[in-house]
N, C-alpha and C positions, 0 to 999 in steps of 0.2 A: 699158326693161328691166322685167321682172316678177319678183317674188319669189313662189314658189309653195310652199306648205306643205300637207301632207296628214296631219293629225293622226290620222285614223282608222286609220292603219297601226299606230301604237303605242298608241293609246287608242280601242278600238272603241266606247266610250260616246259618242264625239263624233258618231256617225251611227247611224241605224236599221240593224238587221240587213240585210246584203246591200248597203248603200249606203256611200258615202264622204263625207267632208267635206274641203273645201279652203279655204285662206286664200290669197288672191291680193292682193299689194300692188304698187301702181305708185307710185313716188315722184313727187310733184307739189310745186310751190312753195307756201309758206304764203301766207296772205292779205295779208301785208305787202308781198309782191313781186308779187302777181298779183291783178288785179281781175277774175278769172274769174267768170262768172255760173254758179255751180254748179247753180242750179235748172234751167237749160237745158242745161248741159254734162254733167251726171252720166250720163244715159242714153246719149248718143252715146259718151262716153268708156268707159263700161262695155261697150258693144257692141264697141268697138275691142279692148279687153282680151280679151273672149270670142273674137273672131275670131282674135287672135294665139294664144291657147291652143289653139284648134281646129286651126289650121294647123301649129303647131310642136310641140305636145306631146300634146294630148288630143282626137283626132278624135271628133266627136259630143258634145263637152262641153256645148255650148249646149242640146241637146235633153234632156239628163239632169238639168238643174237643176230641183230641186223647191222649194227654199227659198233665198233669198239676202238678205243684208243689205249695204248699201253705205254706206261712210263717206266723207265729203269733209272738206276742211279746216274747213268750217263745222260739221261734226259734232264735231270735236275742239275747236273754239272754244266751241260752245254747250253740249255735253254734259259735256265734261271741263275746261272753263275754261282751255284751253291758249292762251296768247297767240298771236294771228294764226292759230290753228288748226294749229299745227305739230305733226305727229304724233310727232316724235322730239325735241322740245325745240329746242335750239340748232341752227343750220344746220350741215350737215356740211362745213364749210370747215376747212382745216388749222389756222387759228388759233382755232378753236372746237372742236377735237377733242382727245381724250385728255388729256394733261397741261395743255393750255391751257383746258380747261373749268374752271368754278369748283371749287375743291378741297372736300374733305369737311369741313374745318374752316373756318368763315368767317374771312376775313382782315380783315373789317370789324367784326364783332360777337363779342366774346370769349364763349366758351361756347356758340356756335351751331354745330350740326352740320348738314350738308347731305347728302341722298342723293336719288337719282332720275335720270331720263333726262337732266336738264340739268347734272349734276355729273360729275366724274371718276369712272370712266373713260369713260362714254358711254351712249348710248341703246340701245334694243332690250332684249329680255328678259335676255340674258346680261350686258349692261352694267348694267342696273338691279339685278340680283341681286348683281353684283360691288360696285356702289357701296353697297348695303345692308350687305354683309358688311364692306367696308372701314370704313364708318362705325360699325357695331356694334363692331368691333375697336378703333377709336379711342376710343370711349366706355368700353369695358371695360378698356382698358389705357392709362391716361393717360401712362405713361412712354414710350410709342411715339410720342406726338404730335410733329409737326413744328411747333415754335412759332417758330422763328427767321425764318419768312417773314411772320409777322403784324406789322403796324405798330401801335404804340400808338394808341388812339383819341384824337382831338383833343378837347381840352376845349371845351365850348360856351360 
């Protein structure tokens, strides 16, 4: 499956006049599960994505590309220091989703607040914005904190 976003519809500044911009995402395993050789695999995989877009959604898509940038798990690992090159932090498995993600208040370190793609409620722009808002509210309103889930730190 592919996720396709066309930001130039709502923000014309993302493309030159008369052109469009697209963001196309194809979920792939992170580097911890997949020993893929992205140096040799990137171009053929990109071509398969372009073929699929042309067949199913955007006839002539490939011929109209003027500029493109490709990201692989190696990009996320090397440029963004994401462990295993995971583009969305924790794997999208049921026990690593929503409430099961690390909470916004650390359960191990008192006074440590967490936000980002790897924390509750989840990854993606809406999830990261939500986690930032939740964490900001927790910091600003200490009486709202859920402290009964935290275990006391063990003495060393």
